[in-house]
C-alpha positions as CSV (number, residue, x, y, z in Angstrom):
1,M,110.5,27.3,130.1
2,K,113.4,29.6,128.5
3,K,115.5,26.7,127.5
4,N,112.6,25.1,125.5
5,F,111.6,28.5,124.0
6,I,115.3,28.3,122.5
7,N,115.1,25.0,121.6
8,Y,111.6,25.5,119.6
9,F,113.1,28.1,117.6
10,R,116.3,26.2,116.8
11,I,114.2,23.6,115.4
12,I,112.2,25.7,113.3
13,D,115.2,27.0,112.0
14,E,116.8,23.7,111.1
15,V,113.6,22.4,109.6
16,K,113.6,25.4,107.1
17,M,116.8,25.4,106.1
18,S,117.7,25.8,102.6
19,W,119.1,23.0,100.5
20,L,120.9,25.2,98.2
21,D,123.9,22.8,97.1
22,L,121.4,20.1,96.2
23,V,118.9,22.3,94.6
24,S,121.5,24.7,93.2
25,K,125.1,25.5,93.8
26,Y,127.5,27.6,95.9
27,K,129.2,30.3,94.1
28,V,132.8,29.5,93.6
29,N,135.2,31.4,92.0
30,R,134.4,34.6,93.2
31,I,136.2,36.8,96.2
32,L,135.9,36.4,99.4
33,T,133.2,38.9,101.1
34,K,134.2,41.6,103.9
35,N,131.9,39.7,106.3
36,E,133.1,36.0,105.7
37,I,137.0,37.8,106.5
38,Q,135.5,39.4,109.4
39,Q,133.7,36.2,110.4
40,Q,136.8,34.0,109.8
41,L,137.3,30.9,112.3
42,N,141.0,30.7,113.6
43,I,141.8,26.7,114.1
44,K,144.4,27.7,116.1
45,L,142.0,30.0,118.4
46,P,139.3,28.4,121.6
47,L,135.9,29.5,121.4
48,D,135.1,30.5,124.6
49,I,132.1,28.1,124.5
50,T,131.0,24.4,124.9
51,P,131.6,22.4,122.5
52,N,129.0,20.4,120.6
53,H,128.7,17.3,118.8
54,A,125.2,18.1,117.7
55,L,124.1,15.0,117.2
56,G,126.1,14.9,113.8
57,V,128.8,12.3,114.3
58,I,129.3,9.1,112.2
59,K,132.2,7.7,114.0
60,M,135.6,8.8,116.2
61,N,138.9,7.5,116.7
62,S,142.4,8.6,117.2
63,T,142.9,9.0,113.6
64,Y,140.0,10.6,112.2
65,L,136.8,12.4,113.2
66,E,133.8,11.7,110.3
67,T,130.6,13.6,110.8
68,V,127.5,14.2,108.0
69,N,127.1,17.5,106.6
70,K,123.6,19.8,107.1
71,Y,121.7,17.7,104.7
72,Y,121.5,14.6,106.5
73,I,119.7,16.1,109.5
74,W,116.8,16.5,107.7
75,K,117.0,14.3,104.9
76,G,113.8,13.2,103.8
77,K,112.2,16.7,104.1
78,L,112.0,17.2,100.2
79,T,110.5,13.8,99.6
80,S,107.8,14.5,102.6
81,I,106.7,17.7,100.5
82,A,106.6,15.8,97.4
83,I,104.3,13.1,99.1
84,F,101.8,15.7,100.4
85,M,101.8,17.6,97.2
86,G,100.9,14.2,95.8
87,Y,98.0,13.9,98.1
88,L,97.2,17.5,97.3
89,T,96.5,16.3,93.5
90,Y,94.7,13.2,94.4
91,I,92.0,15.7,96.5
92,I,92.0,18.2,93.7
93,L,91.4,15.2,91.0
94,M,88.7,13.9,93.7
95,L,86.9,17.3,94.1
96,L,87.2,17.3,90.3
97,L,85.4,14.1,89.5
98,F,82.7,15.4,92.1
99,Y,82.2,18.7,90.5
100,K,81.5,17.2,87.1
101,I,79.3,14.8,88.4
102,I,77.2,17.3,89.9
103,A,77.1,19.1,86.7
104,A,76.3,16.4,85.0
105,I,73.0,16.6,87.6
106,G,72.7,20.0,86.2
107,T,73.0,22.1,89.0
108,I,76.1,24.2,88.4
109,R,76.0,26.2,85.3
110,E,78.5,25.2,82.4
111,A,80.4,28.6,82.4
112,N,81.2,27.7,86.1
113,I,82.2,24.0,85.2
114,K,84.8,25.2,82.5
115,M,86.1,27.8,84.6
116,T,86.7,25.2,87.0
117,F,87.9,22.7,84.7
118,I,90.4,24.9,83.6
119,I,91.9,26.0,86.8
120,V,91.9,22.3,88.6
121,T,93.5,20.8,85.6
122,S,96.3,23.2,85.3
123,M,96.7,22.4,89.2
124,S,96.7,18.9,88.9
125,S,99.6,19.5,86.1
126,V,101.5,21.6,87.7
127,I,102.1,19.9,91.3
128,P,103.3,16.8,89.6
129,I,105.6,18.3,88.4
130,I,107.0,20.0,91.2
131,S,106.7,17.1,93.5
132,T,108.9,15.2,91.3
133,W,111.6,17.6,91.1
134,L,111.6,17.6,94.9
135,V,112.1,14.0,94.9
136,F,114.8,13.7,92.2
137,C,116.4,16.6,94.0
138,E,116.7,14.3,97.2
139,C,116.1,10.9,96.0
140,F,118.4,8.3,93.9
141,K,121.5,10.0,95.3
142,W,123.5,9.3,98.6
143,T,122.3,8.5,101.7
144,H,124.6,11.2,103.3
145,Y,127.7,13.2,102.7
146,P,130.1,12.8,105.1
147,I,133.5,14.5,105.7
148,R,136.3,13.2,107.1
149,F,139.3,15.0,109.4
150,N,142.1,13.1,109.8
151,R,144.1,14.7,112.9
152,H,147.1,12.6,111.4
153,N,147.8,13.8,108.7
154,R,145.8,17.0,108.9
155,M,143.8,16.2,105.9
156,V,139.9,17.1,105.6
157,Y,138.2,14.8,103.0
158,V,134.7,16.1,101.7
159,F,132.4,13.7,100.2
160,R,130.6,15.8,97.0
161,S,127.1,15.7,96.0
162,N,128.2,14.2,92.7
163,G,130.3,11.2,94.1
164,T,133.7,12.6,94.2
165,V,135.7,13.3,97.0
166,L,137.4,16.7,97.8
167,E,140.6,16.3,99.3
168,A,142.2,19.9,101.5
169,S,144.6,20.4,104.0
170,W,142.9,21.3,107.3
171,D,145.9,24.1,107.9
172,Q,144.9,25.7,104.3
173,L,141.1,25.5,104.4
174,F,139.1,28.7,105.4
175,F,136.5,28.8,107.5
176,C,134.0,31.3,108.9
177,L,130.5,31.6,110.2
178,A,128.2,32.3,107.4
179,K,124.6,32.9,106.7
180,D,122.4,30.6,104.6
181,K,121.6,32.4,101.1
182,G,117.7,31.0,101.5
183,T,117.1,31.2,105.2
184,G,119.3,33.5,106.7
185,D,120.3,30.9,109.2
186,W,124.1,30.2,110.5
187,E,126.3,27.6,109.4
188,I,129.8,26.9,109.1
189,H,131.3,27.0,105.6
190,G,135.0,25.4,104.7
191,Y,136.0,27.5,101.6
192,V,138.8,26.2,99.3
193,L,141.0,29.0,98.1
194,A,143.3,30.0,95.3
195,E,146.3,30.6,95.3
196,D,145.9,34.2,95.6
197,G,144.3,33.5,98.8
198,E,141.0,35.4,98.4
199,T,139.2,33.4,95.4
200,V,136.7,30.8,96.3
201,K,137.1,27.3,94.6
202,E,134.7,25.3,96.6
203,T,132.4,25.5,99.3
204,F,131.2,22.4,101.7
205,P,129.2,23.1,105.1
206,L,129.5,21.5,108.3
207,A,126.4,19.4,110.0
208,V,124.7,22.4,112.0
209,T,122.8,25.0,110.7
210,A,120.7,27.0,112.9
211,G,119.0,30.3,114.2
212,F,121.8,31.2,117.0
213,Q,125.1,31.3,115.9
214,N,126.5,29.8,119.1
215,Y,124.9,26.8,118.2
216,A,126.7,26.6,115.0
217,L,129.8,28.1,116.7
218,S,129.7,25.3,119.1
219,H,129.5,22.1,116.9
220,W,132.9,23.9,114.8
221,E,134.3,24.2,118.4
222,F,134.0,20.4,119.0
223,I,135.6,19.8,115.5
224,R,138.3,21.8,116.0
225,R,139.0,20.7,119.8
226,Y,139.5,17.1,118.0
227,M,142.1,18.4,115.2
228,E,143.9,20.5,117.6
229,N,143.8,19.0,121.1
230,G,143.2,15.5,120.3
231,P,140.2,13.0,121.0
232,Q,140.8,13.1,124.8
233,E,138.5,16.3,125.3
234,C,135.5,14.7,123.1
235,F,135.6,11.1,124.7
236,F,133.2,9.9,127.4
237,D,134.9,6.9,128.8
238,K,131.9,4.4,130.0
239,Q,134.4,2.4,132.0
240,K,134.6,5.4,134.8
241,K,132.2,6.5,137.2
242,Y,129.7,8.9,136.5
243,K,126.8,11.2,137.4
244,P,124.0,11.8,135.2
245,G,125.5,15.6,134.9
246,D,129.0,14.2,133.8
247,A,127.8,13.7,130.5
248,T,127.7,16.7,128.1
249,T,127.5,17.6,124.4
250,A,131.2,18.5,124.9
251,T,131.6,14.5,124.9
252,L,130.8,12.0,122.3
253,L,127.6,10.0,123.6
254,F,125.9,9.5,120.5
255,C,126.9,8.3,116.7
256,N,124.5,8.2,113.4
257,D,124.4,4.0,112.9
258,I,125.1,5.0,108.8
259,D,128.7,3.5,109.0
260,G,129.1,1.9,105.7
261,K,125.2,1.0,105.6
262,K,121.9,2.6,104.8
263,E,119.6,3.6,108.0
264,S,117.2,1.2,109.2
265,V,113.4,1.8,109.5
266,A,114.1,2.1,113.3
267,F,116.9,4.6,113.2
268,S,115.3,6.6,110.7
269,N,112.2,7.2,113.2
270,K,114.6,7.8,115.5
271,R,116.9,10.3,114.0
272,I,113.9,12.7,113.2
273,K,112.9,12.4,116.7
274,L,116.1,13.3,118.1
275,N,115.9,16.5,115.9
276,F,113.7,17.5,119.0
277,V,115.9,17.0,121.8
278,G,115.1,19.6,124.5
279,A,111.7,20.5,122.9
280,S,109.5,17.5,123.4
281,F,106.6,19.3,123.6
282,Q,106.8,20.4,120.2
283,Y,107.5,17.0,119.0
284,Y,103.9,15.7,120.3
285,M,102.5,19.3,118.9
286,Y,103.4,18.3,115.3
287,Y,103.5,14.6,115.6
288,P,101.6,14.0,112.4
289,F,103.4,16.2,110.3
290,I,107.0,14.2,111.9
291,K,105.5,11.2,111.0
292,M,105.2,12.4,107.2
293,L,108.9,13.7,107.5
294,V,109.7,10.0,108.6
295,Y,108.0,8.2,105.7
296,G,110.0,10.9,103.3
297,R,112.9,10.3,105.0
298,I,112.3,6.3,104.3
299,I,111.9,6.6,101.2
300,A,114.6,8.6,100.4
301,M,117.1,6.4,102.3
302,K,116.1,3.2,100.7
303,T,116.2,5.2,97.2
304,C,120.2,6.5,97.6
305,K,123.5,4.9,97.8
306,V,125.7,4.4,100.5
307,P,128.6,6.7,100.0
308,Q,132.0,4.8,99.9
309,W,135.4,6.4,100.4
310,P,138.4,5.9,97.6
311,Q,140.9,3.3,98.7
312,S,143.2,5.6,98.6
313,I,141.9,7.6,101.5
314,E,141.0,4.6,103.6
315,N,144.6,3.7,103.5
316,V,145.8,6.8,105.1
317,C,142.7,6.5,107.7
318,T,144.1,3.5,109.3
319,I,142.6,2.7,112.7
320,F,144.6,0.7,115.1
321,P,142.9,-2.2,117.2
322,D,144.3,-0.6,120.6
323,D,143.4,2.6,119.9
324,P,141.8,3.6,123.1
325,Y,139.2,6.1,121.8
326,I,137.3,4.6,119.1
327,V,133.5,5.3,119.3
328,T,131.0,4.0,117.4
329,A,127.2,3.9,117.2
330,Q,127.8,0.2,118.9
331,D,128.6,2.7,122.0
332,N,125.5,5.1,121.8
333,I,124.2,5.8,125.3
334,N,120.1,6.5,125.6
335,I,119.4,10.2,124.6
336,T,116.2,10.8,125.6
337,L,113.7,14.2,123.9
338,T,114.8,16.2,127.4
339,Y,118.7,14.8,126.4
340,G,121.4,14.0,129.3
341,E,119.4,11.4,131.3
342,I,121.7,8.8,131.1
343,P,120.9,5.6,133.0
344,V,123.1,5.3,135.8
345,Q,122.9,2.1,138.4
346,N,125.4,2.1,141.2
347,G,127.4,4.7,140.0
348,K,128.1,3.1,136.6
349,L,126.9,3.7,133.2
């Protein structure tokens, strides 16, 4: 019960997460705050916490780990809101038409007709403007914004919202636990600092945003261990014999099926459903709203372009064919809403 209660608030926090960098921009050319310095994450210092891939990985191998950023998890939310506002405009216009018909019959005073017409017309004019703005904040852009962590050359590559790529040294980036300015939720931010070591030149968020610090920190620890210790600790070897409890969030069990392609309609449905892992009751309780989220996600994905890394980056991210730690969406296990229910037959996956 306690776990389900915690998962409920984790999901609520994720749903209401801010889309700051898509709607506005992170502040740059500023000095690190005292709180950011206190919350700095040391890449060499392990955290006493279970690592969590947080369903945010695209693929992993011995050369690099590729993840999404926070905007992918609930992509389609803004489009869903726009769809809802479109329906609301339609209802308002229908009510206005009905009101005018009743007025024509003579059962409503003329003064009331004029006032109602002014109010309804104003609302039906503003709502389409807002909904169109929301659509263009999310649609006709990129399906996702990948982040690639290359442990061989210790570089981090971040696909920006404008289609360009940030290239930064893993050892020189400043990582910290930070709060989202819009919602107050916890995130992990990566900062590119100027030569003075205190001026923020660029900011990018990792995949997780949550109301609980540990959830964000657990995803950081998953990435940190990959970069510092290698893929061994993140790898779940299906060739060995396992019990269901041996599969944990510390081992990579699931990759988002978006590597070099758009989501399928089926995967869009599945991806929204997976956001409710550990909270099946909430999933079925909010099912009508969830379906609207799915429709918004499908529209957003269909209208967006697939990000592609420059060839110069691909050249330094070579995957060796005999790499034993290659994990892609082809290796996904069946994750249910209760998570960790892995089918085991005769001791084997």
